[in-house]
C-alpha positions as CSV (number, residue, x, y, z in Angstrom):
1,X,59.2,-13.9,-67.8
2,X,56.3,-13.6,-70.2
3,X,57.3,-12.6,-73.7
4,X,55.4,-12.4,-76.9
5,X,55.5,-15.5,-79.0
6,X,54.3,-16.6,-82.5
7,X,53.7,-20.1,-83.7
8,X,56.1,-19.5,-86.5
9,X,59.0,-19.3,-84.0
10,X,57.7,-21.7,-81.4
11,X,57.2,-25.4,-80.8
12,X,54.7,-27.1,-78.5
13,X,55.6,-30.1,-76.4
14,X,52.9,-32.6,-75.5
15,X,53.0,-35.4,-73.0
16,X,51.4,-38.6,-74.3
17,X,47.9,-39.7,-73.2
18,X,47.2,-41.9,-70.2
19,X,48.2,-45.6,-70.0
20,X,47.1,-48.2,-67.5
21,X,50.6,-48.0,-65.9
22,X,50.0,-44.2,-65.3
23,X,46.8,-45.1,-63.4
24,X,48.6,-47.8,-61.5
25,X,51.5,-45.5,-60.7
26,X,54.1,-47.7,-62.3
27,X,57.3,-46.5,-63.8
28,X,57.2,-46.9,-67.6
29,X,60.5,-45.5,-68.8
30,X,61.2,-47.2,-72.1
31,X,58.8,-50.1,-71.5
32,X,56.4,-49.9,-74.4
33,X,52.9,-49.5,-72.8
34,X,49.9,-48.6,-75.0
35,X,47.4,-45.9,-74.4
36,X,44.2,-46.8,-72.6
37,X,40.8,-45.5,-73.5
38,X,41.2,-42.3,-71.5
39,X,44.6,-41.8,-73.2
40,X,43.0,-41.9,-76.6
41,X,40.4,-39.4,-75.5
42,X,43.1,-37.1,-74.0
43,X,45.0,-37.1,-77.3
44,X,41.8,-35.9,-79.0
45,X,41.3,-33.2,-76.4
46,X,44.8,-31.8,-76.8
47,X,44.3,-31.8,-80.6
48,X,41.2,-29.7,-80.1
49,X,43.1,-27.3,-77.9
50,X,46.0,-27.1,-80.4
51,X,43.6,-26.5,-83.2
52,X,42.7,-23.1,-81.6
53,X,46.3,-22.3,-80.9
54,X,47.8,-23.0,-84.4
55,X,48.5,-23.1,-87.2
56,X,51.0,-25.9,-86.7
57,X,53.3,-27.3,-89.4
58,X,54.2,-30.9,-88.4
59,X,54.2,-33.5,-85.7
60,X,57.3,-35.2,-84.2
61,X,57.1,-38.1,-81.8
62,X,59.1,-40.4,-79.6
63,X,59.2,-44.0,-81.0
64,X,57.3,-45.5,-78.1
65,X,53.8,-46.5,-78.9
66,X,52.0,-44.4,-76.3
67,X,53.6,-41.3,-77.8
68,X,53.2,-42.4,-81.4
69,X,49.5,-43.1,-80.9
70,X,49.0,-39.7,-79.3
71,X,50.9,-38.1,-82.2
72,X,48.8,-40.0,-84.8
73,X,45.5,-38.8,-83.3
74,X,46.8,-35.2,-83.1
75,X,48.1,-35.2,-86.7
76,X,44.8,-36.8,-88.0
77,X,42.6,-34.3,-86.2
78,X,44.7,-31.3,-87.3
79,X,45.1,-32.5,-90.9
80,X,48.9,-32.7,-90.7
81,X,51.2,-35.3,-92.3
82,X,52.0,-38.5,-90.3
83,X,54.4,-37.8,-87.5
84,X,58.1,-38.1,-87.9
85,X,60.0,-40.2,-85.3
86,X,62.8,-38.6,-83.3
87,X,64.7,-41.0,-81.0
88,X,66.1,-38.1,-79.0
89,X,62.8,-37.4,-77.3
90,X,62.3,-41.0,-76.0
91,X,61.6,-41.3,-72.3
92,X,64.3,-41.8,-69.7
93,X,65.7,-45.3,-69.3
94,X,64.8,-46.0,-65.7
95,X,66.8,-49.2,-65.6
96,X,65.9,-51.5,-62.7
97,X,63.1,-49.2,-61.6
98,X,60.9,-49.9,-64.7
99,X,57.7,-51.7,-63.9
100,X,57.9,-50.8,-60.2
101,X,55.4,-48.8,-58.3
102,X,56.5,-45.2,-58.0
103,X,56.3,-45.3,-54.2
104,X,58.4,-48.5,-54.0
105,X,61.0,-47.2,-56.4
106,X,61.3,-43.9,-54.5
107,X,61.7,-45.7,-51.2
108,X,64.6,-47.8,-52.7
109,X,66.2,-45.0,-54.7
110,X,65.3,-41.5,-53.3
111,X,64.7,-39.0,-56.0
112,X,64.7,-42.0,-58.5
113,X,68.4,-41.7,-58.7
114,X,68.6,-45.3,-60.0
115,X,72.2,-46.6,-60.5
116,X,71.6,-48.3,-63.8
117,X,69.2,-45.6,-65.2
118,X,70.0,-42.7,-67.5
119,X,71.5,-40.0,-65.2
120,X,69.2,-37.1,-64.5
121,X,71.8,-34.6,-65.8
122,X,72.2,-36.5,-69.0
123,X,68.4,-36.7,-69.4
124,X,68.1,-32.9,-69.0
125,X,70.9,-32.3,-71.5
126,X,69.4,-34.7,-74.0
127,X,65.9,-33.4,-73.8
128,X,67.0,-29.7,-73.9
129,X,69.3,-30.3,-76.8
130,X,66.5,-32.1,-78.7
131,X,63.9,-29.4,-78.1
132,X,66.3,-26.6,-79.0
133,X,67.3,-28.4,-82.2
134,X,63.7,-29.0,-83.2
135,X,62.9,-25.3,-82.5
136,X,65.7,-24.3,-84.8
137,X,65.1,-26.8,-87.5
138,X,61.3,-27.2,-87.4
139,X,59.5,-24.2,-85.8
140,X,55.8,-24.7,-85.7
141,X,56.2,-28.4,-84.7
142,X,54.2,-30.3,-82.2
143,X,56.5,-32.7,-80.3
144,X,55.0,-35.7,-78.4
145,X,57.2,-37.0,-75.7
146,X,57.2,-38.2,-72.1
147,X,56.8,-36.8,-68.6
148,X,60.3,-37.2,-67.1
149,X,62.1,-36.1,-70.2
150,X,59.8,-33.0,-70.7
151,X,60.1,-31.9,-67.1
152,X,63.9,-32.2,-67.1
153,X,64.2,-30.5,-70.5
154,X,61.9,-27.6,-69.8
155,X,63.7,-26.9,-66.5
156,X,67.0,-26.8,-68.3
157,X,65.7,-24.6,-71.1
158,X,64.0,-22.1,-68.9
159,X,66.2,-22.1,-65.8
160,X,63.0,-22.5,-63.7
161,X,62.0,-25.8,-62.1
162,X,59.1,-27.2,-64.2
163,X,56.2,-28.8,-62.4
164,X,55.2,-32.4,-62.9
165,X,54.0,-32.8,-66.4
166,X,50.6,-34.4,-66.7
167,X,49.2,-36.7,-69.4
168,X,47.9,-34.7,-72.3
169,X,49.5,-31.4,-71.2
170,X,50.9,-29.1,-73.8
171,X,53.8,-26.6,-73.2
172,X,54.8,-23.9,-75.6
173,X,58.5,-23.3,-76.0
174,X,59.6,-20.0,-77.6
175,X,63.0,-18.3,-78.0
176,X,63.5,-15.3,-75.9
177,X,64.3,-12.4,-78.2
178,X,67.2,-10.3,-76.8
179,X,65.5,-7.1,-77.8
180,X,62.2,-8.1,-76.1
181,X,64.1,-9.2,-73.0
182,X,65.8,-5.9,-72.8
183,X,62.5,-4.1,-73.2
184,X,61.1,-5.7,-70.0
185,X,64.4,-5.2,-68.1
186,X,65.3,-8.9,-68.1
187,X,68.9,-9.8,-67.0
188,X,71.1,-12.1,-69.0
189,X,69.5,-15.5,-68.6
190,X,67.8,-18.5,-70.4
191,X,67.2,-18.2,-74.1
192,X,63.8,-19.9,-74.0
193,X,60.5,-19.1,-72.5
194,X,57.9,-21.8,-71.6
195,X,54.2,-21.6,-71.0
196,X,51.6,-24.2,-70.3
197,X,48.8,-24.2,-72.9
198,X,46.2,-26.3,-71.1
199,X,45.5,-29.0,-68.7
200,X,42.8,-31.8,-69.2
201,X,40.4,-32.2,-66.4
202,X,41.4,-35.8,-65.5
203,X,45.0,-36.6,-65.0
204,X,47.0,-39.7,-63.7
205,X,50.5,-38.5,-63.8
206,X,54.0,-39.7,-63.4
Protein backbone atom coordinates (compact mmCIF):
# COMPACT_ATOMS: atom_id res chain seq x y z
CA UNK A 1 0.00 0.00 0.00
CA UNK A 2 1.37 3.38 -0.99
CA UNK A 3 0.35 6.17 1.34
CA UNK A 4 1.48 9.79 1.61
CA UNK A 5 4.42 10.39 3.91
CA UNK A 6 6.28 13.39 5.24
CA UNK A 7 9.80 13.46 6.61
CA UNK A 8 8.46 14.98 9.80
CA UNK A 9 6.68 11.70 10.57
CA UNK A 10 9.09 9.23 8.96
CA UNK A 11 12.52 7.72 9.46
CA UNK A 12 14.91 6.35 6.88
CA UNK A 13 16.83 3.13 7.43
CA UNK A 14 20.23 2.79 5.70
CA UNK A 15 22.34 -0.31 5.38
CA UNK A 16 26.04 0.43 5.92
CA UNK A 17 28.44 0.59 3.00
CA UNK A 18 30.39 -2.31 1.61
CA UNK A 19 33.17 -4.19 3.42
CA UNK A 20 35.69 -6.73 2.16
CA UNK A 21 33.65 -9.46 3.84
CA UNK A 22 30.62 -8.40 1.81
CA UNK A 23 32.67 -8.86 -1.36
CA UNK A 24 33.97 -12.21 -0.12
CA UNK A 25 30.45 -13.31 0.88
CA UNK A 26 31.42 -13.90 4.48
CA UNK A 27 28.97 -13.63 7.34
CA UNK A 28 29.87 -10.62 9.46
CA UNK A 29 27.24 -10.54 12.19
CA UNK A 30 28.77 -8.70 15.12
CA UNK A 31 32.35 -9.16 13.91
CA UNK A 32 33.62 -5.60 13.57
CA UNK A 33 34.73 -5.26 9.94
CA UNK A 34 35.61 -1.82 8.55
CA UNK A 35 34.26 -0.25 5.38
CA UNK A 36 36.36 -0.68 2.27
CA UNK A 37 36.97 2.04 -0.31
CA UNK A 38 33.75 1.30 -2.14
CA UNK A 39 31.88 1.34 1.17
CA UNK A 40 33.07 4.88 1.90
CA UNK A 41 31.95 5.92 -1.58
CA UNK A 42 28.54 4.33 -1.08
CA UNK A 43 28.06 6.27 2.14
CA UNK A 44 28.71 9.47 0.23
CA UNK A 45 26.29 8.42 -2.50
CA UNK A 46 23.49 7.71 -0.06
CA UNK A 47 24.13 11.06 1.63
CA UNK A 48 23.62 12.75 -1.74
CA UNK A 49 20.37 10.86 -2.26
CA UNK A 50 19.12 11.74 1.22
CA UNK A 51 20.05 15.39 0.74
CA UNK A 52 17.37 15.60 -1.92
CA UNK A 53 14.84 13.71 0.20
CA UNK A 54 15.17 15.71 3.43
CA UNK A 55 15.30 17.66 5.55
CA UNK A 56 16.49 15.20 8.18
CA UNK A 57 16.97 15.92 11.86
CA UNK A 58 19.60 13.52 13.20
CA UNK A 59 21.55 10.31 12.56
CA UNK A 60 21.42 7.18 14.73
CA UNK A 61 23.77 4.24 14.26
CA UNK A 62 24.65 0.74 15.32
CA UNK A 63 27.88 0.69 17.37
CA UNK A 64 29.72 -1.49 14.84
CA UNK A 65 32.39 0.45 12.96
CA UNK A 66 31.04 -0.23 9.44
CA UNK A 67 27.75 1.38 10.43
CA UNK A 68 29.32 4.16 12.51
CA UNK A 69 31.65 5.15 9.65
CA UNK A 70 28.72 5.22 7.22
CA UNK A 71 26.76 7.35 9.69
CA UNK A 72 29.68 9.75 10.14
CA UNK A 73 29.96 10.35 6.39
CA UNK A 74 26.21 10.91 6.10
CA UNK A 75 26.02 13.31 9.05
CA UNK A 76 29.06 15.27 7.80
CA UNK A 77 27.66 15.58 4.26
CA UNK A 78 24.22 16.63 5.50
CA UNK A 79 25.52 19.03 8.15
CA UNK A 80 23.91 17.08 10.99
CA UNK A 81 25.30 16.52 14.51
CA UNK A 82 27.47 13.45 15.14
CA UNK A 83 25.45 10.25 15.15
CA UNK A 84 24.00 8.82 18.34
CA UNK A 85 24.67 5.13 19.03
CA UNK A 86 21.74 2.77 19.58
CA UNK A 87 22.71 -0.77 20.55
CA UNK A 88 19.25 -2.05 19.63
CA UNK A 89 20.05 -1.72 15.90
CA UNK A 90 23.24 -3.80 16.02
CA UNK A 91 23.42 -6.74 13.59
CA UNK A 92 22.24 -10.24 14.38
CA UNK A 93 24.65 -12.36 16.38
CA UNK A 94 25.29 -15.24 13.97
CA UNK A 95 27.16 -17.34 16.53
CA UNK A 96 29.26 -20.11 15.00
CA UNK A 97 28.44 -18.92 11.47
CA UNK A 98 30.36 -15.66 11.78
CA UNK A 99 33.35 -15.55 9.45
CA UNK A 100 32.10 -18.43 7.31
CA UNK A 101 31.27 -18.15 3.64
CA UNK A 102 27.54 -17.68 3.15
CA UNK A 103 27.36 -20.76 0.92
CA UNK A 104 29.10 -22.95 3.51
CA UNK A 105 27.00 -21.67 6.38
CA UNK A 106 23.76 -22.21 4.46
CA UNK A 107 24.82 -25.76 3.62
CA UNK A 108 25.46 -26.51 7.28
CA UNK A 109 22.47 -24.61 8.68
CA UNK A 110 19.71 -24.21 6.06
CA UNK A 111 18.14 -20.78 6.23
CA UNK A 112 20.99 -19.76 8.56
CA UNK A 113 19.04 -21.15 11.50
CA UNK A 114 22.24 -21.39 13.54
CA UNK A 115 21.73 -22.98 16.99
CA UNK A 116 23.93 -20.53 18.92
CA UNK A 117 22.86 -17.45 16.93
CA UNK A 118 20.19 -14.92 17.82
CA UNK A 119 16.88 -16.52 16.84
CA UNK A 120 15.28 -15.14 13.69
CA UNK A 121 12.05 -14.32 15.52
CA UNK A 122 13.94 -12.48 18.24
CA UNK A 123 15.89 -10.56 15.58
CA UNK A 124 12.67 -9.43 13.88
CA UNK A 125 11.10 -8.42 17.19
CA UNK A 126 14.19 -6.49 18.31
CA UNK A 127 14.61 -4.64 15.03
CA UNK A 128 10.93 -3.81 14.63
CA UNK A 129 10.68 -2.55 18.20
CA UNK A 130 13.79 -0.40 17.76
CA UNK A 131 12.59 1.18 14.51
CA UNK A 132 9.10 1.79 15.91
CA UNK A 133 10.58 3.39 19.03
CA UNK A 134 12.87 5.65 17.00
CA UNK A 135 9.97 6.62 14.73
CA UNK A 136 8.00 7.64 17.82
CA UNK A 137 10.85 9.36 19.67
CA UNK A 138 12.91 10.81 16.81
CA UNK A 139 10.91 11.27 13.60
CA UNK A 140 13.07 12.66 10.83
CA UNK A 141 16.01 10.44 11.86
CA UNK A 142 18.38 8.52 9.59
CA UNK A 143 19.19 5.12 11.13
CA UNK A 144 22.28 3.22 9.94
CA UNK A 145 22.06 -0.50 10.60
CA UNK A 146 22.69 -3.92 9.02
CA UNK A 147 21.25 -6.15 6.33
CA UNK A 148 19.84 -9.06 8.32
CA UNK A 149 18.36 -6.84 11.00
CA UNK A 150 16.84 -4.38 8.52
CA UNK A 151 15.24 -7.10 6.40
CA UNK A 152 13.73 -8.88 9.40
CA UNK A 153 12.48 -5.64 10.95
CA UNK A 154 10.95 -4.24 7.76
CA UNK A 155 9.15 -7.53 7.17
CA UNK A 156 7.74 -7.45 10.69
CA UNK A 157 6.70 -3.80 10.46
CA UNK A 158 5.04 -3.98 7.05
CA UNK A 159 3.67 -7.51 7.04
CA UNK A 160 5.25 -8.05 3.61
CA UNK A 161 8.46 -10.03 3.03
CA UNK A 162 11.23 -7.50 2.47
CA UNK A 163 13.83 -8.21 -0.24
CA UNK A 164 17.50 -8.66 0.49
CA UNK A 165 18.85 -5.32 1.70
CA UNK A 166 21.87 -4.13 -0.28
CA UNK A 167 24.86 -2.11 0.90
CA UNK A 168 24.03 1.58 0.82
CA UNK A 169 20.29 1.13 0.33
CA UNK A 170 17.83 3.44 2.06
CA UNK A 171 14.28 2.52 3.09
CA UNK A 172 11.68 5.00 4.28
CA UNK A 173 9.48 3.88 7.19
CA UNK A 174 6.30 5.85 7.80
CA UNK A 175 3.28 5.29 10.04
CA UNK A 176 0.09 4.31 8.25
CA UNK A 177 -2.51 6.90 9.19
CA UNK A 178 -5.85 5.20 9.91
CA UNK A 179 -7.81 7.84 8.02
CA UNK A 180 -5.53 7.58 4.98
CA UNK A 181 -5.78 3.80 5.05
CA UNK A 182 -9.56 3.97 5.14
CA UNK A 183 -9.56 6.39 2.20
CA UNK A 184 -7.84 3.82 -0.03
CA UNK A 185 -9.99 0.98 1.26
CA UNK A 186 -7.24 -0.77 3.21
CA UNK A 187 -8.25 -3.49 5.62
CA UNK A 188 -6.99 -3.65 9.16
CA UNK A 189 -3.29 -4.42 8.90
CA UNK A 190 0.26 -3.25 9.61
CA UNK A 191 0.69 0.22 11.08
CA UNK A 192 3.80 1.00 8.99
CA UNK A 193 4.45 1.57 5.30
CA UNK A 194 7.92 1.04 3.81
CA UNK A 195 9.41 2.28 0.55
CA UNK A 196 12.88 1.95 -0.98
CA UNK A 197 14.43 5.35 -1.70
CA UNK A 198 17.27 4.26 -3.95
CA UNK A 199 19.76 1.58 -4.90
CA UNK A 200 23.44 2.31 -5.70
CA UNK A 201 24.67 0.89 -9.01
CA UNK A 202 27.20 -1.53 -7.51
CA UNK A 203 26.20 -3.88 -4.72
CA UNK A 204 27.83 -6.79 -2.91
CA UNK A 205 25.15 -7.90 -0.52
CA UNK A 206 24.55 -10.24 2.34
